[in-house]
Structure formats: C-alpha cells, structure tokens
N, C-alpha and C positions, 0 to 999 in steps of 0.2 A: 903314413901313420894308418894303421888298421885299429877299429874301435870293437871293444868286445859286444858280444852280444850273447844272449841266452843260448845252450847247447841244441834245443829244439829248433830255435829261429836260425840257426847256423847250419844245422842239418837240413833244414827246409831250403834254404837258399842254395845250398851246395846241391842237392838233387833238382832244384829247378834250374841252375846251370848247366847241369849235363843234359836234362831235357832240352833246354833251349838249343844246345850244341847238337843234339841230335836231329832237331827239327830244322836248323839252320842251315846245317851241312851242305854246300854246294848249291844252295838257293841263291838264284840273281836278283839283286836289288839295283834298281836305277835310282840313283839320288840326286836331286838337284840341290844346290846350295852346297856341295860337299867341301867347298874350299873355306867355309865360313865355320865360326867357332863350333856351334852346336853340331852341323853337318860333319865336321871334323872328328868329334868325339863318336858320334855315332857310327861313320866310316871303321874308328878302331874297334868298336865295340862288335859290329858284324862280322870285321874279320877275325875276331877272336874266336866267334861262334861259328867260323868255317864257311860264312857267305861270301860271295864274289859281289863286289861293290863296283857298280859303274856310276862314275859321279860327272854330272853336268853342271856346269858353273862359270861364273866371270872369274876372271883371275882375283887373287886376295888384293883388297884395297890397300891395306896397311903393309908397310916394309917389314914391320914385324908381325908375323902372324902364325897361328895355329898350325896352318896347314903345312907351311914351309918348314916350321921350327921342328916338328915332329917327322918330317920327310915323307908326308902320308903318300905321295907317288909310288914309293918302294912296295907298299903292301895292299893298296887296293887292286883290283883287276883291270880299270881303266879309268882315266880322267880325260874328260871331254872339256875344253873350254869354249863355252857357248853361251850366248844371251837365251834367256828364257821367252822373250819376246820374238826370237827368229822361229817362227812357227815349223817351217819346212826342215831345219837342221834339227829341231827339236824332235819332230817325229820321225825323222829319218834315224836319228841315234837310238831312240827308243826301238824302234823296228828292227834295226839292225841288231841290237842288243839283246832281243828277245827275254826281257826279263820276267820273273814272277811276279814281282812287286815293283809299283813306283811309289816312292816318297818324294813328295814335294816340299822342299825347305827353302829353296830361293826366296829371297825378298828382300823389298827396301826396309829395314827393321827400325829405323830411327824416328822418333817422332818429331824433334827439331828440324832435322833435313827434311822431313815432309812437308813444313811449311813454306821452307825455300824452294823447293821442287815438287810440287804438288802432282802436276801432270805425271812425270816420271814415276813417283810413288804409285799413282793408280795404274798406270801400263804395265809395271812389274808385279804389284801385288793383286790386283784386280784381273787384268787382262792375262797375266802370265798363269794365273791359274784358271783362266778359260782355255787358254792353250792345253795344259795339262789334262782338263776334264775332257776336253774334245779329243784329244788323241786316245783316251782311254775309252771313250765311246767307238771309236772307229777302228781301233785294235783289238782284236778278239782272243788274243792269247794270254792277256795280263791277268792274273789270279786275283790280285787286290788293289788297291791304292790307299794311301793315307797323305793327307793335305794338312799341314803344320800352319796354323793360324796363329792366334794370340790371345790372350786373356784380356786384352783391351777392346775385343770386338764387342762388349756389352756398352749399353747405353749406361754410362756410370753418372750418377746425380751426388757423388760421394757422401752416401747414407752407409751406415755401418750394418752391412749386410753381406751376406755371401751369395756370390753369382752363380745360378744352376743355369744347365744348357738350354733348359727352355726360355730362360729370361731374354727379355727383348734387347735385340740387336741396336748398336748405334756407335757414335763418336764424332766428336767435336772436330778433332786435329783430322788432318788429311791421312795420316798413317792408321790411326783406330778405323776411320772409315773407310779406307781402301780395303782393309781386312773385313770389315763386316759387309762389304760388298762381295768379296770373295765368299763368304759364307752363305750369301743369299744365292749365289751361282751354284754352289755346291748343293744345296737343298734343292735347286731348280733341276740340275742333272740326275740327282738321285731319283728324285719322284718323276721325271719326264723319260729318263732312258734307263738308268742304271736297275733299277727294281725289276724291270720288265726284262732286261738281259741277264739278270742276276749277277751282275757285276757289283762287287762288295767295295764300297769306298767310304772312308770316313773323314771327320776333321777334327784334331785335336787343339786344345787350348790350353797353354801352359803359362805358369807364372814367370816371375824374373828369375832366369836361371843363371848361377854362378858356376864357375868352373876353371880350372888352369886353364891359360892361353889364350884368354879372351882379350885382344888389344884393340877393340873396336872404339870408335869415336863416340864421345858423347853419352858413354854409359859409365856408372859411378865407380865400380870397381876397377876397371880399366883406368879410368881418370885416376884413382887412389894410387894406382902404382907408377903412373905416369907424374906423379906429384912428388916422388921421392927425392929429384935432386933440387926442386925449390922447396922440400920441406913443409908446404902448406897446401891445402887444397879447399877450393869454394863449392859450398854446397847450396845449389839453387832451391830446392824443396827439402830440407833437412827432416822436416816432420812429416812427409808424404810417407804413406804405410804401403808397403808392397808384399808381394806373396813371394817371399826369397825360396829358393830351392837348388840343391845342387844339380848340374846337368845330367847326372846319371839317374836320377829318379825318374824323369818324364821319359827318357829315353828307354828304360826298361818298361815302362807303361807301354809307350808305342810297340815294343817287340811283342808283347802279350795281345795287344788290340790286332796287330797285323796276323798273327796265328790264329785268332778268332775268325778273322776275316777270310783267311785262307780256306778255313774250315767250314766255309758258307754257314757261320751261325747268323741267324738272320736277327737285326736289333732294330726294335721299334724306330730309334731316332739314330741320327748318323754322326752326333756332335759328341764330343767327349772332354769334360775336365780334367787335367792332371796337376793339381795344386798340392801345396805342402800342409802338413800340419797347422792348427791354430797358432802354435807358438812360434812359428816362422814368419808369421805377418808382422813386420817390425818395421820400425821407421829407418829412412836412409841413416840419420845420424848414428842409430844404434848399430848399424853394420859397419859404418867406418870406425866407430869406438873400439868394436869386437877385432877389427882387422889391426887396428893400432896395437892391441894388446900382444899380438904375436911378433912384432918388430921391434928392435932394442931403441931405435930412433923414431919416435911417434911422429905423426904428421899433424901440423897445426890445423885445426878446423876453423874456416872461416865462414859463417853463415852470412849468405847474401841472396835473399829471396828475389827471384825475377818480378821485377815491377812492369817490365813490357808487356801490353795486352797481344802481342802478336802471338805470342808462344803460350797456349793451354795445356797444362797435364793435371790428371786427376789426382786429389791429395790421399784417396784412399781406394784400394781394390783387392778383393779376397776372393777365393774361389771356393765353391761346393765341389768336392771330388766324391761324393758318396757314390755315384754311379759306377764309377771305375773301381773302387774298392768293392762294391757289393758284387759287380757282376763279372771284374776279370780278377779278383782277388788282389789285386795291386794296391800298394801303400809305399809311402815315401821312407826311405830308412835313414836318411840324415837330417838331424837337427839344423838350426842355421849356425851353431858354434860349431860342430862337427864338419859342416860344409865348408865354413871359412877356414877352418885349419887345413882342410885339403887344397883350399885355393891358395894359401900361404905356402903351403909346403911345395906346391908346384912352382910358385914365382921364385921360392928359394933355390929350387934345382935349377931353375932357368939362368939365375944369376950367377949359380955355380957352374954353369955350362955342361950339365949332366945330360945323359941320352934321355931326352924328353919323351921318345916313343916308348922306350922302356918302361920309365916312371909312370906315362900315363896307362900303359897296360897293366902294370902293377895298382894303380888305383881302381881299375875296372875289376880286377881278379880279387881285389881287396872288398870291394862292393859285394860281391856273391860269397865272401867268406870272411 
C-alpha cells in the first residue's frame, strides 16, 4: 500500500532516491547480521541502490525467517556464514572483501534471553563489537564504519523524558548493559585511534523497529502473528511505552549518515539517535489493538504482567532525534498506523505465498515515492 504525500515531499524523496542510487552504485558494504530481520531489509535496500553487499552472520535461528523467505542469497554479492566472535575469520573475510564500508548489525538482541545467557550476550554484543573496531583500526582501506546498538543503552529510570545522545548510559538487564558497554568501547576507539587516523565511525541507536518478515522469538509483533492459531495472545507488559517505527525509517537514516562519514564530515560526537515522531510512542496494547483492526478474526488479548523478579524491562522509553533531523535532514516518513498497515500487508502476502522479495522491494520503492 502506498501512502499519499504532498507533491513537494514526493519530489524531494524521488530526487533523494536518485541521489542515493548515484552514490551507492558499486560501493561495497560488509554487513554483519545480514541473516537477521533488520539486516535483511538493509541488504535489499542497498541492493536496490546498486551497492554490493557482503554479508557475514550466523545461520538464521528460526525455521521461518526473512533471509530464506525472500531468498536473499540470490541478490547479495556474497553471503558468509560466520561467528562475530571468530576474530581471524572475521578479519580475513573483511580483508578479502575490500569493502568501502563496514556496518555492524550482528547481535544477541533479546532482553529475556540475556538473563538466561548473560555471558553469551556480553561475548557477542560487547566483545563482538571490540572485534569489529579492532579490525577497523588495523585495516587502512575502509572508508567508514557504522555500529548499530540500541535505544536501550541509556540508564532508564522510567521518567517521562526523551533520551539525547549525551545522556548517561546504563542498563539493568544484561542485554542493555552489554550494548552500553559496546558504546563505551566505541567511544574509546574513536577518541584513542580513529580521530588520529581520520577513520570515521559512528554508533546509531534506534527504537523498536517493525516490518514484514520479523519472526524473532520474544518480540511482540512476531508473537502476535504466531498467536493466529490459538486466537489469543498474552501481553507481559501491555502498558509499556516504546518508540515504534517502521524498519525503513532508521535504515534510511543510516544511509545518510554513512554518506556523511564517507565524505569525511567531522562530527563532534560519534553517537546518533534515530527515533520516531512523538505520536509513535505508544503502549504495547495500542499496537496489538491496531494490528487486530487489520484482520478479520481479532486475537483475544490476555493481560498477564510478569511477576517474576528475574526479568526487568523498562516501562517507558523515548528518543530525542533532533540531532539527526537538524544535521542529516532525516525524518521518519511513516506514523504508527501506516507502519502497521505495511506489516499487515507483508504478512498477508506471506500467507498468500506471494513473491516476498518482489513485495519487499515494492515497499522500499513506495517508501521513496
């Protein structure tokens, strides 16, 4: 589904898409985490712009997954199955690929899983980032690097406020903490090594991204679609507020930032927020009710707050993205309602066994038109 936009805005986005195609044509991007949901969408976007994607990641965890459903291997330049913790294989893969850019998305991304496997979470999220940064420091040909962390890196005391890039980092759960640790490592490498060598590296922090093809465990929208057979869904934190946004919005911001890094535009700070408009800061219950409105057989909602003290999740999380708006000219294009229409349309296409690569490309093209 395409959404109507003003003629000047449409013209601006079309011109920007042509500009992006001109810049990205034949650029090589080494992307970790390409078998994941967000990495898969980024791979298709880069491919549409003419870039050559070299993916490095573990095999998809779920039997149903975006990578296989869109047959991503057919369109990317190369797919390498490897562990981000394997330093020698990772470095050799990057050296052999000779990329212009390195984008690091590979992660253990689940809060509840991090409680059960804290060491693995730190090994992947913190030490995996150390591996990427050290390789960037050792190899001289890479033009720019981008490290994707999370909006959960901030010390969250559940106050009604928007986090800015300079706010204090922290995290009570191992996942948030491991990502905050990664941010500290990035800051150290930027100031200790990259500024002297003029290697331009940034970290980006995005909110709860939604989009077609997310089948990850322990995430609310995939849980919703998995609940179709049982006709009911259990909400652990129905009143928790999150910064929901369509996956294409932050990915578009990443493209703009990578271009600035490539052009050697010096920035005072290395970190960037990419969050939605204020209207998209909604509760989990709001999201499920909105999804229910797009299907004939609504799912029954059962509120069952987690009583266990083992798992802690913040009740409120909102980002201030004014820096990206002012400096990069970036802004989110979809509101929550539009985003969830796109998610629903993608899932309907999946149920109808349509060509999901073609459908995903259409959604990307519509984003710019």
